[in-house]
N, C-alpha and C positions, 0 to 999 in steps of 0.2 A: 569283472575279469577284463583283461584286455584281449581283445581282439585276435586273433594269428592270421601270418600273411597266407595268405593262399598257396598251394602248392602251383608253379607251373605245370604249363602240360606235357612238357619234356618229362620233366621228374616223376610226372602221374602214370607215364607210359615207360617209362625206367626199371621205377617200380614194378608193373607188369610183368617186361620182361624179364628182371631178373627173379620172380617170383614163379614165372615158365621154363625157367633152365632149375628147379631146384631149389632154392634156397629158402630157407626162413625166412620168418617176417624180422626176424630178430638180427638175422644177418646183412638183411635189405637194409634196416634202419641202422646198425653200425656203418655199413660203407657209404650212405648219402645223410648220415647228420640227423635221422630222422627219430623221431620217436616209434615204437613199436605199431602203439595202439594207431598214430596216424597210417602207418603201412598198412595194417589189416583193414583201415576201414578203406584202402585205395584198393586193395584186393576183393573186397568183401563187393563195392560196389562193381565193379570191372566183372564178377562171378555173375553177379543180378542181371545187369544191365548190359552188358555186353560193350562197355564203355566207359572213360572214365574223363567225358565232358561234364560238364556240370549241368544237372537235370532240371528242367523250369521249374520255379518254386512258386507255389501258389499265391504268396502275399495276402494282405489281409480280405476278410469275406467284404462283396460288393455290399453297401447299406442298404440299395434300392433291390429287391426283386425282382427277376426280369419278368415276374407280371407286374410288379410296379413302374416299372419304365414303359409299358406297354401301354399302361392309363395314363402319365401325364406326357408321353410323345402322343397320343391319340388325341388329350386335352389342348396341346397348344398346335396342332394340326387342324383342328375344329377355329379353334380361335388362337391365333400370332399374339394378342395383343394381353394373351394371359402371363398374370407377372407370376418370378419366382414365389413371392409370396402366400399367394393364391395354390400355387403348385406342392408347398410345405406344409398349407393347413388341409389339402386333399391327402398327402401319404399318410399323416399324421390320423387324420378321421379313419383310417383304413388300417390305424396302427403302427406304422412306420415314420419314428422322429428323426427328420434330417435336417441339414442348416440349406440355408441357399448357395452356398459355394457346390456344395454337392449335387445340385439340381442342375445347375450351370457345366457341373462336369458332366452330368449324366447325360446331357440331349447334346451337349457337344461331342461325345463317342455316338450318336445318334447321327449324328448330322446338321444338327441346329444348333445356331448361333445366334446370339441377343444383339441385334443390328437397331440403330434410328430407322423409323420409319419414314420413307422416304414421300414426300408432299406432291402431288400429284393432281392433276385438274380433274372435278369428280366427272366421270362419265353417266350418260343417261343411253340408257340403249340404243337412242336414234344416234346418239355421238360413236355407238362402238361399229353402227353397220355401215355408219357416211366411214369412219376410219377403213372400215376391213375392204369396204367399194375402193377405197383411194389407191389403197395397199396390193390389190388383187389387180383393177385397171393398169398399175404404173409397175406391175413386175418385173415384167421382161421389156419394159424401157431402155433403150441404148446406154449407156455413159455419157453416149455424146449428148442425147437431149439433156441432160442432168446439166453437163457442162455448160451447156446456152442457157441456164435459166440464175436469174439474178434472185436472191432470196433477203427480206426486208424484214425490221422490226425492231420495236421500242423499246427499249429497258434504264432500270434504274441506278446511276451507279453513286453508293453512298461514300461516304468519306471516309468511315471509321468501318467498312468494310461489311457485310453481310447481319443485319440485328445483332451489329456492335457486341458480339458474345465472343469471351477470347475465358482461359483459366490461366492462373499463374503460379507459379513458383513462389510464395515468399517465406517471410521471417515476423512472425510475430510482433503488429503496431508498426508494420510496414505496407500496410494497407493504402498510405496516402502517398507512397512516391510515387514520383512521373512514372516507373519501369513498368508500377503494379498498375495502374488506371487506363482506363481508357478517357479521353475527350468527348465532351458532348456539346450542341451546338443549340440553342435555344429556338423556339418559332418554327420547328421543322426544319432549319439549314444541314448544309455537310452534304446535300444530296443536290445530283444532276438527273433532269430525262433528257438520251441521248437518242438519236432515229436514225439506224446505220442499214446498210447495203452490202452484197460481196458477191462473188461467183468462184466460182471455180481456178480463176486467174486472178485474185488476189480480192484486196478490201476498196468497197466503194467507196461512197464520199457517206464523212460521219459528220453530224452536225447537232447541236443541241438544241434542244427545244424548252425556250423559254417560259413559257406560257403553258398554261393550260390547251391542251390539242382539243379542237374541235375539225368539222370536217372541212372546213375553210383551210384551215392551218395545213391539214397533212396535204389538201392538194397544192398548194402553194410551197411544201417541200418537196412532192413531188417533182413539181413543174421547173423546180430550181434544181434538182439533184441524181434524180433519177435518168435524166436522158445523159447528162455530162457523165457520170457514174457508167454508163453502159457504153458508152463511146474508149475512158481512160482504160474500162480493162476490154476495149475491142472482142464486143461481142458478135456472133456472126448474127448474120440476118436472121430474121427468125425470134431472135430471142425472147425468153417468156419472163413476165413477172410473175415474183411470188410475195404474196400478205396475205397474213390470217386475216379471221373473221370479227374483226374489233369492229361496233357498230359507225366507225369512222371511216372503215376502208371500204363497210356493203352498203353506203348509203349511197342512196339514189345518184343525187350530184354527182358524186365520186365514181361511180359505176361509169356515168356518162361521160367525165371528163375524161376517164381511160380508153372510154369506146371512139371519140371523137381521134383521141392522138393516137389510135391504132397501136395499142401496146395489148401484145396477148397475156394474159391472166393466168394463172394457174390456178384451178378452182380445187380450194381445201375447205378441208375435213375441221368442224368445228370442233374445239379443245383438245388440238393435236400440237405442243410446243417441241415435245420427243421429235416430231418428223419435220422441222424445220434445225437444219443444222448450223444459223446462224446465231442460236443459242448455246450450242461449243463454241461459237467463236466471241460473246458478249463474256462467257464463263475466261475463254481466255485474257479480254481484254482487261476486266476486273483483279484477275491473279498478277497481270504488269504494272497496273495502276495501284494495286494495294503494296506493292514488292518497293515503289517509290516514295511510299509512306506522305499524301500528298496534304500541304495545307490547304483549307477552304478556298481561299482565294485562286489557287492555283490547277488544282481541280481538273479543269475542263481542258485546259492547256496541257495536262498531263494525259487526258485521255486521246486530244488528237496525235498527240505524237507517239504511243504505244500504239493507237489505232494503225497508225501508218508504218510502224516496226512490224507487224504481224506479217510472216514471210509469205510467200504465195503462195509454196506449199503446206502450210497449215491447211487452205482453203483449199486447193485439191483435194487432199486426202481427206476433208471433211465427206464432199461431194462423189471422192470415190467410194467412198463405202457406202452411199445411202443408200444402195438395195438391201443391206442390211438391219435398217427401220424398218423398212416392208414388208420383210419376212418376220423378224420379229413380232409386227402386228397381226401379223396370220398365224404365228405358232399361239402366240398367246389368246386369238378369239374374241377374247373379251377384255386385255387392255392394250 
């Protein structure tokens, strides 16, 4: 049976108006060109509900009962790594048969969404306490203090992007077409290690680390690049140098070298890359480099070019919002 067209609200209201002035259902139907049964249904609805608007429809009943919803919500709250298959089995044992998409839809209505787990450094209790101590001690530092910090770190830039994992849409038997493949390089090639620094005023120097870095090489990098970066960035008197607690950075010889050079060093909590805004700058650089689709021989050159192009405003904004990083650590208390 074909579905009939729904009457407009104006037509339904007109039916009620004509009924109220004493016209019969047949007369109203003839005047408006409608079936008597249709007119009668509208009038009965108006008498019962005092409205001609569409009433809420119940729809199909939920597959999972409120009790079942509470059960699976409690399960994933206790163990977020629970799979949809596990939940399907839990409900089946309780007498409810559902599919995985039903699980997803139900949990989404509870404000829960399946996401890739973030990879973060393993935090021991001593790390948690050190991070909280750092955040609380520096929470009220004025913005000018953070603007006078030179942030530094090392990173690896990969030729074909992180983990070289991509999904492609392709036709059958087209798996070897160049557009559908990711090139690989033998013997661990296809990436370079970089050391760089920046401040709120812009990027500092960026250099390639061509060998496995040790303490002596790190001190040489600082000797040749840290002070020139500070001068180029026009840092104020008393500027502070930041680096993490890598063994090369905290070696006795490195500490002594920094002391003799009269460099102020920011005391840093271990396992805290999230507190270093240069991580965001590395991400910016990697996106820019990937967009250039570099070949192996040009990777270093492209990195240098894209680093120099990063606007000072990007660096300024990273530092300007530094207090948010500290408040996040304090709010979470454990991570």
